[in-house]
C-alpha positions in Angstrom: -17.3 -33.5 -26.3 -17.9 -29.9 -26.1 -17.7 -28.2 -22.9 -20.7 -25.4 -21.9 -19.8 -21.8 -22.6 -21.3 -19.0 -21.2 -22.6 -16.4 -23.7 -20.3 -13.8 -22.2 -17.3 -16.3 -22.7 -18.5 -17.1 -26.5 -18.4 -13.0 -27.4 -15.0 -13.0 -25.7 -13.6 -15.7 -27.5 -14.8 -14.5 -30.8 -13.6 -10.8 -30.1 -9.9 -12.1 -28.9 -9.4 -14.4 -31.9 -6.6 -14.2 -34.0 -9.1 -14.7 -37.2 -11.5 -12.3 -36.7 -10.0 -8.8 -38.0 -8.6 -10.7 -41.1 -11.7 -12.5 -41.8 -13.5 -9.3 -41.5 -11.1 -7.2 -43.8 -10.9 -10.2 -46.2 -14.6 -10.6 -46.6 -15.1 -6.6 -47.1 -12.5 -6.7 -49.6 -14.2 -9.4 -51.7 -17.6 -7.7 -51.3 -15.9 -4.0 -52.4 -14.2 -5.7 -55.6 -17.4 -7.4 -56.5 -19.6 -4.2 -56.0 -17.0 -2.2 -57.7 -16.6 -4.5 -60.9 -20.3 -4.8 -61.1 -20.9 -0.9 -61.1 -18.2 -0.2 -63.6 -18.9 -2.9 -66.1 -22.7 -2.9 -65.9 -23.3 0.7 -65.4 -20.4 2.0 -67.6 -19.2 4.6 -65.0 -16.9 7.3 -66.8 -13.8 6.2 -65.5 -11.7 5.7 -68.5 -8.2 6.8 -68.8 -7.3 6.1 -65.1 -5.0 3.1 -66.2 -4.7 2.7 -69.6 -3.9 -0.6 -70.5 -5.5 -3.5 -72.3 -7.0 -6.7 -71.0 -3.4 -8.3 -71.1 -1.6 -5.7 -69.4 -4.6 -5.6 -66.7 -4.1 -9.5 -66.2 -0.2 -9.3 -66.0 -0.6 -6.4 -63.4 -3.2 -8.3 -61.1 -1.1 -11.7 -61.5 1.9 -9.6 -60.1 -0.3 -8.3 -57.2 -1.5 -11.8 -56.5 1.9 -13.2 -56.3 3.6 -10.5 -54.3 0.7 -10.5 -51.7 1.2 -14.5 -51.4 4.8 -13.8 -50.8 4.0 -10.7 -48.3 1.4 -13.0 -46.1 4.1 -15.7 -46.2 6.6 -13.6 -44.8 4.4 -12.0 -42.0 3.3 -15.3 -41.0 6.7 -16.4 -40.7 8.0 -13.7 -39.0 5.1 -13.9 -36.3 5.6 -17.5 -35.7 9.5 -16.7 -34.8 8.4 -14.0 -32.4 6.0 -16.1 -30.6 8.6 -19.0 -30.4 11.0 -16.3 -28.9 8.5 -15.0 -26.7 7.5 -18.4 -25.3 11.2 -19.6 -24.8 12.5 -16.2 -23.3 10.0 -15.0 -21.2 6.8 -17.5 -20.9 4.4 -19.6 -22.6 1.6 -17.7 -21.1 2.3 -14.2 -22.8 1.8 -15.7 -26.1 -2.0 -14.6 -26.0 -0.6 -10.9 -25.8 0.7 -11.5 -29.3 -2.2 -13.5 -30.6 -4.5 -10.5 -29.6 -2.4 -7.9 -31.1 -4.4 -5.7 -33.3 -1.6 -4.5 -35.6 -0.6 -7.9 -36.4 -4.2 -9.0 -37.4 -4.9 -5.7 -39.1 -1.4 -6.7 -41.2 -2.3 -10.1 -42.3 -6.0 -8.9 -43.0 -4.8 -6.0 -45.1 -2.4 -8.6 -47.3 -5.1 -11.1 -47.6 -7.7 -8.3 -48.6 -5.3 -7.2 -51.3 -4.8 -10.7 -52.7 -8.7 -11.4 -52.6 -9.4 -8.0 -54.3 -7.0 -8.7 -57.1 -8.3 -11.9 -57.3 -12.2 -11.1 -57.9 -11.0 -8.0 -60.3 -9.0 -10.5 -62.3 -11.9 -12.8 -62.9 -14.1 -9.7 -63.7 -11.6 -9.0 -66.5 -13.6 -9.0 -70.0 -12.2 -11.7 -72.6 -12.6 -9.3 -75.5 -9.9 -6.8 -75.9 -12.9 -4.6 -77.4 -14.8 -4.4 -74.2 -14.4 -1.8 -71.2 -12.0 -2.6 -68.3 -12.9 -2.4 -64.6 -10.2 0.4 -64.5 -11.5 1.9 -61.1 -11.0 -1.5 -59.6 -7.5 -1.7 -61.0 -6.5 1.6 -59.6 -8.0 0.2 -56.2 -6.1 -2.7 -56.4 -2.7 -0.5 -57.2 -3.6 1.5 -54.0 -4.1 -1.5 -52.0 -0.7 -2.7 -53.0 0.7 0.9 -51.7 -1.2 0.7 -48.5 0.4 -3.2 -48.0 3.8 -1.7 -48.3 3.1 1.0 -45.8 1.3 -1.6 -43.5 4.3 -3.9 -44.1 7.0 -1.4 -42.9 5.0 -0.5 -39.8 4.6 -3.9 -38.9 8.4 -4.6 -39.0 8.5 -1.4 -36.6 5.8 -3.0 -34.4 6.9 -6.3 -33.9 10.3 -5.4 -32.8 8.8 -3.2 -30.4 6.3 -5.2 -28.6 9.1 -8.1 -28.4 10.9 -6.0 -26.0 10.1 -7.1 -22.4 9.2 -3.8 -21.3 6.3 -3.7 -23.7 5.4 -7.1 -23.0 5.4 -6.1 -19.0 3.5 -3.1 -19.4 0.9 -4.8 -21.7 0.0 -7.6 -19.2 0.1 -4.8 -16.5 -2.6 -2.9 -18.5 -4.5 -6.0 -19.2 -4.6 -6.9 -15.6 -5.8 -3.0 -14.4 -8.7 -3.4 -16.6 -9.8 -6.9 -14.9 -9.3 -5.1 -11.5 -11.3 -2.1 -12.4 -14.0 -4.2 -14.0 -14.3 -6.7 -11.3 -13.0 -5.6 -8.0 -15.2 -2.6 -6.2 -13.5 0.5 -4.9 -15.8 0.4 -1.9 -16.6 -2.4 0.7 -20.0 -4.1 0.6 -21.2 -6.3 3.3 -20.4 -10.1 2.6 -23.6 -11.8 2.5 -24.5 -14.7 4.8 -25.7 -17.8 2.8 -28.3 -19.6 5.1 -28.8 -23.2 5.4 -26.8 -26.1 4.7 -25.8 -27.6 1.4 -28.6 -29.8 -0.3 -27.1 -30.1 -3.6 -23.7 -30.1 -5.0 -23.3 -29.9 -8.9 -20.4 -31.4 -10.1 -17.7 -30.3 -12.9 -18.5 -31.7 -16.1 -14.8 -32.1 -17.1 -11.4 -31.2 -16.3 -10.2 -27.3 -16.8 -9.5 -23.9 -15.6 -12.7 -21.5 -14.6 -12.6 -19.0 -17.1 -16.0 -17.2 -16.8 -18.9 -17.1 -14.4 -22.2 -15.9 -15.8 -23.8 -14.3 -12.6 -27.2 -13.4 -14.4 -27.7 -17.1 -15.6 -27.2 -18.7 -12.4 -29.1 -16.2 -10.9 -32.1 -17.0 -13.1 -31.7 -20.4 -12.3 -31.6 -19.8 -8.7 -35.1 -17.8 -8.7 -36.6 -20.6 -10.9 -35.6 -23.4 -8.6 -36.0 -21.5 -5.0 -32.3 -21.9 -4.2 -28.8 -19.9 -3.6 -26.2 -20.7 -5.7 -22.5 -20.7 -4.6 -19.7 -20.9 -7.2 -16.9 -23.0 -5.2 -13.7 -22.3 -7.5 -12.8 -18.9 -8.5 -11.7 -18.1 -11.9 -8.4 -19.3 -12.7 -8.8 -22.1 -10.4 -8.3 -25.7 -12.0 -11.1 -28.1 -11.4 -11.1 -31.9 -11.8 -14.0 -33.8 -13.4 -16.5 -34.3 -10.8 -15.3 -31.9 -8.0 -17.8 -29.4 -6.5 -18.4 -26.6 -8.9 -21.9 -25.2 -7.5 -23.2 -25.6 -3.8 -26.9 -25.2 -3.8 -28.5 -23.7 -0.4 -32.2 -23.2 0.2 -33.9 -19.8 -0.5 -35.2 -18.2 2.8 -38.4 -19.4 3.6 -38.7 -21.6 0.5 -38.1 -25.3 -0.3 -35.5 -25.8 -3.2 -36.2 -27.8 -5.9 -33.7 -30.4 -7.7 -31.4 -28.3 -9.7 -30.7 -30.0 -13.2 -26.9 -30.3 -13.6 -26.9 -29.9 -17.1 -28.5 -26.6 -16.8 -26.2 -25.2 -14.2 -23.2 -26.2 -15.4 -23.8 -23.8 -18.5 -23.3 -20.9 -15.9 -19.5 -21.6 -15.4 -17.3 -21.9 -18.3 -14.3 -24.5 -18.1 -11.5 -24.1 -20.7 -8.1 -25.6 -21.5 -6.3 -22.3 -20.5 -6.5 -19.6 -18.3 -7.7 -16.4 -19.9 -7.7 -12.7 -18.4 -11.3 -12.2 -18.7 -12.4 -12.4 -15.0 -9.0 -14.2 -13.8 -7.4 -11.4 -12.0 -4.7 -13.7 -11.1 -3.7 -14.6 -14.3 -1.8 -11.2 -14.8 0.1 -11.9 -11.6 1.1 -15.6 -12.7 2.6 -13.8 -16.2 4.5 -11.7 -14.0 5.7 -14.3 -11.6 6.8 -16.5 -14.4 8.7 -13.6 -16.1 10.5 -13.0 -13.2 11.4 -16.4 -12.2 12.7 -17.2 -15.7 14.8 -14.3 -15.7 16.0 -15.2 -12.4 17.1 -18.6 -13.7 20.7 -20.0 -14.1 20.4 -20.0 -17.8 19.3 -16.5 -18.3 20.3 -14.6 -15.2 18.5 -11.3 -16.1 18.1 -9.4 -13.1 16.8 -6.3 -14.6 13.6 -8.2 -16.4 13.0 -9.8 -13.0 13.2 -6.4 -11.2 10.9 -4.9 -13.9 8.3 -7.8 -13.6 8.2 -7.2 -9.8 7.9 -3.4 -10.4 4.6 -3.7 -12.4 3.3 -6.4 -10.0 4.0 -3.8 -7.2 1.8 -1.4 -8.9 -1.1 -4.0 -9.2 -0.7 -5.3 -5.8 -0.8 -1.6 -4.5 -3.9 -1.1 -6.5 -5.6 -4.1 -5.1 -4.2 -3.6 -1.4 -6.7 -0.2 -1.3 -9.8 -2.5 -2.1 -11.9 -5.5 -0.5 -11.6 -8.8 -1.5 -13.9 -9.1 -4.3 -17.2 -11.0 -3.9 -19.4 -10.9 -6.6 -22.9 -11.3 -5.7 -26.4 -11.2 -7.3 -29.5 -10.0 -5.0 -33.2 -9.8 -5.7 -34.9 -6.4 -5.4 -35.8 -7.5 -1.6 -32.0 -8.2 -1.0 -32.1 -12.0 -1.0 -28.9 -13.4 -2.0 -28.9 -15.7 -5.3 -25.8 -16.1 -6.4 -22.1 -15.6 -4.7 -18.8 -16.0 -6.6 -15.6 -15.4 -5.1 -12.2 -13.9 -6.6 -8.8 -15.2 -5.0 -7.6 -13.5 -1.6 -5.1 -10.7 -1.6 -2.9 -13.1 0.2 -2.8 -15.5 -2.6 -1.4 -12.6 -4.9 1.2 -11.4 -2.5 2.5 -15.0 -2.2 2.7 -15.3 -6.0 4.8 -12.5 -6.3 6.7 -11.9 -2.9 7.0 -15.5 -1.6 7.8 -17.1 -5.1 10.1 -14.7 -6.4 11.7 -14.4 -3.0 12.3 -18.0 -2.9 13.7 -18.1 -6.3 16.5 -15.7 -6.0 19.1 -14.9 -3.3 20.2 -11.6 -5.3 20.4 -8.6 -2.9 19.0 -6.4 -5.7 15.5 -8.6 -5.6 15.6 -8.8 -1.9 15.9 -5.0 -1.3 13.0 -4.7 -3.9 10.6 -6.9 -2.2 11.1 -5.6 0.9 10.4 -2.1 -0.2 6.9 -3.5 -1.7 6.0 -5.2 1.2 6.8 -1.8 3.2 4.8 0.2 0.6 1.8 -2.0 0.6 1.8 -1.9 4.7 1.0 2.0 4.2 -1.9 2.1 2.0 -3.4 -1.4 2.5 -6.8 -1.9 4.0 -7.0 -3.4 7.7 -8.3 -6.8 6.3 -5.1 -7.0 4.3 -2.4 -6.0 6.6 -2.1 -9.1 8.5 -1.3 -11.0 5.2 1.3 -8.0 4.1 3.0 -7.7 7.9 3.6 -11.5 7.7 6.3 -10.9 4.8 7.7 -7.7 6.4 11.4 -8.4 7.5 11.9 -9.1 11.3 12.9 -6.0 13.0 
């Protein structure tokens, strides 16, 4: 049974999918090849002499291009799979999303497939009679695509060896998490809303999985329609089991709430099989913690990699320390609260980085780094975050 998805999660899934760029480039190549061949053969464009060759030579040229592009595509796919396997085993399985969302890898595969399909369409458009006009402009474009594919392949080799370095992987995780923080964590403190009234209805989760997206606008429309206030129980990134509370329904001020249809309400919360960075701030911290813990394991014992992961997490923790714990709220024009969805508390992020890494390693270098991180956070944090930070400071 397919799980309900919010519109924003569907758009994000399509935008971040591996197939989008290759499919778009390949479709454009087929349309371009068809249109160009029709223009040349039907309208008689004056392009004779670009590639002086008969139909036999043109077929040989296009057949060579098609064969070469198939080999290139298989090679790129094989290199990408090997890179994914190495990243998964050495760093963390959760960093695979970084590779699958890489636009250079997608564009490289799209260029090769586009060249292959363009040559296939032009080959099908070749005339059977030696006396008929050849689509020479299309043949020239096919050759240009081969040259472009060669350049893209050389750059791809450079790019894949660059992004396989742990510093680039960690920096990419940090950049992605910073975008999530800037999008979902306000820089100014807003008064937390008080939901008046007891829970009159609980909407259960339709199935197990991770909360990946909460559509506040959709939930707010439902809350207005059924005269209630909705509180999302889990935070993005939390795992819920089937039947666990997903939404709590509270009565709206001075209104009697109507029974909320569960099948409509659950469409406001997307539950997926894996965590995604869209609204989940903790996903980046989890990846950095995994990298640090794996680097500190006896099998790798790579302290420098662990230090680099903690340093990136330090910058993210410092950014969050100067902002209040986020509470995403939707209010009506008169100030009535309709929906509230929380994120994880700052103490949870500290626990992931400081507590877990400290428990994993007895290396003095890691201990000194974590002490310096906590000490620095205490100098910039908001008063609300300081108790969690000071619990982790070394005893005087």
